[in-house]
C-alpha positions as CSV (number, residue, x, y, z in Angstrom):
1,M,-8.1,-12.4,9.1
2,V,-5.4,-11.3,11.3
3,G,-5.5,-7.3,10.8
4,G,-8.5,-6.2,8.5
5,Y,-8.8,-6.1,4.3
6,D,-7.8,-2.7,4.5
7,I,-4.7,-1.8,1.4
8,P,-3.3,1.4,2.6
9,Y,-4.5,4.2,-1.1
10,F,-1.9,6.0,-3.4
11,S,-3.9,9.9,-3.7
12,K,-1.0,10.4,-6.6
13,G,-3.0,8.5,-9.8
14,N,-5.8,7.8,-7.2
15,L,-5.2,4.5,-6.9
16,L,-7.1,2.3,-4.1
17,T,-9.3,5.0,-3.6
18,K,-12.7,4.9,-3.3
19,N,-14.1,5.0,-6.6
20,H,-11.1,3.0,-8.0
21,I,-12.1,0.0,-6.0
22,I,-15.8,0.6,-7.3
23,E,-15.2,-0.3,-10.7
24,Q,-13.8,-3.2,-9.6
25,F,-18.0,-3.9,-9.0
26,S,-19.6,-2.4,-12.4
27,N,-20.1,-5.6,-14.9
28,D,-19.9,-7.9,-12.0
29,Y,-23.8,-9.3,-11.1
30,E,-22.0,-11.3,-8.3
31,L,-20.6,-8.5,-6.5
32,S,-23.9,-5.7,-7.4
33,Q,-26.1,-8.2,-5.6
34,Y,-24.1,-7.1,-1.9
35,L,-24.7,-3.1,-3.0
36,P,-28.5,-0.7,-3.5
37,D,-28.4,0.0,-6.6
38,S,-28.4,3.3,-6.4
39,V,-25.7,3.4,-4.0
40,N,-24.3,6.1,-3.2
41,R,-20.6,6.8,-2.3
42,S,-20.0,8.8,0.5
43,T,-21.6,6.7,2.9
44,I,-19.5,3.2,1.7
45,T,-15.9,2.7,4.0
46,R,-13.3,1.2,1.9
47,S,-12.6,-1.0,4.9
48,F,-16.4,-2.2,3.1
49,L,-15.6,-2.8,-0.4
50,L,-12.1,-4.1,0.5
51,S,-14.0,-6.6,2.8
52,L,-17.1,-7.6,0.5
53,L,-14.1,-8.4,-2.4
54,Y,-11.9,-10.9,-0.2
55,N,-14.6,-12.0,1.2
56,V,-16.7,-12.4,-2.3
57,R,-14.8,-11.9,-4.9
58,K,-11.1,-13.2,-3.4
59,D,-9.5,-12.4,-6.4
60,K,-10.3,-8.8,-6.9
61,Y,-9.6,-8.2,-3.8
62,L,-5.6,-9.8,-5.3
63,Y,-5.7,-8.1,-8.0
64,L,-6.0,-4.7,-6.1
65,Y,-3.8,-5.5,-3.5
66,N,-1.3,-6.7,-5.6
67,I,-1.5,-3.0,-7.2
68,Y,-0.3,-1.6,-4.3
69,K,2.1,-4.3,-3.5
70,K,3.6,-2.8,-6.5
71,Q,3.0,0.5,-6.2
72,K,4.8,0.5,-2.6
73,A,7.8,-1.2,-4.2
74,N,8.4,1.5,-6.2
75,K,7.9,4.1,-3.7
76,S,11.0,5.8,-3.2
77,Y,11.6,6.5,0.1
78,S,14.0,9.0,-0.5
79,N,11.9,11.5,-1.7
80,G,14.7,12.9,-3.3
81,K,17.5,14.0,-0.4
82,V,20.8,13.3,-1.2
83,Y,23.0,13.4,2.4
84,E,26.4,14.2,2.5
85,I,29.5,13.0,5.2
86,N,32.8,14.7,5.4
87,I,35.0,12.7,6.7
88,T,38.7,13.5,7.8
89,S,41.3,11.2,7.7
90,D,41.9,11.4,11.0
91,Y,39.0,9.9,11.7
92,E,39.0,7.4,8.8
93,K,42.5,5.4,11.0
94,N,40.7,5.6,13.8
95,L,37.7,3.3,12.2
96,Q,40.9,0.5,10.4
97,Q,41.8,0.3,13.7
98,Y,37.9,-0.5,15.5
99,S,38.8,-4.1,17.1
100,P,35.6,-5.7,18.4
101,T,35.1,-6.8,22.2
102,S,32.7,-9.4,23.0
103,K,32.6,-10.2,26.6
């Protein structure tokens, strides 16, 4: 895979954080074989966990990736800011008379 397996996380709602990803490993015998029994969560990176999911249980990786895509699609990019521009009638007339030139 080009570009790695990393998925950005959302700090609001704790989605796709390291703890959220580790939850995917619980009650999954196949995945648990790749982690020590008493894993210290601070020593394992998100990238490592996501690469394990991608290579061992791709269905769980795709589940997390779909969560990311849905959150990104629902995210407001405007940050609630509304911009207003006052255009004078003279400027509006100039725009209507505009004719593009081609070379």
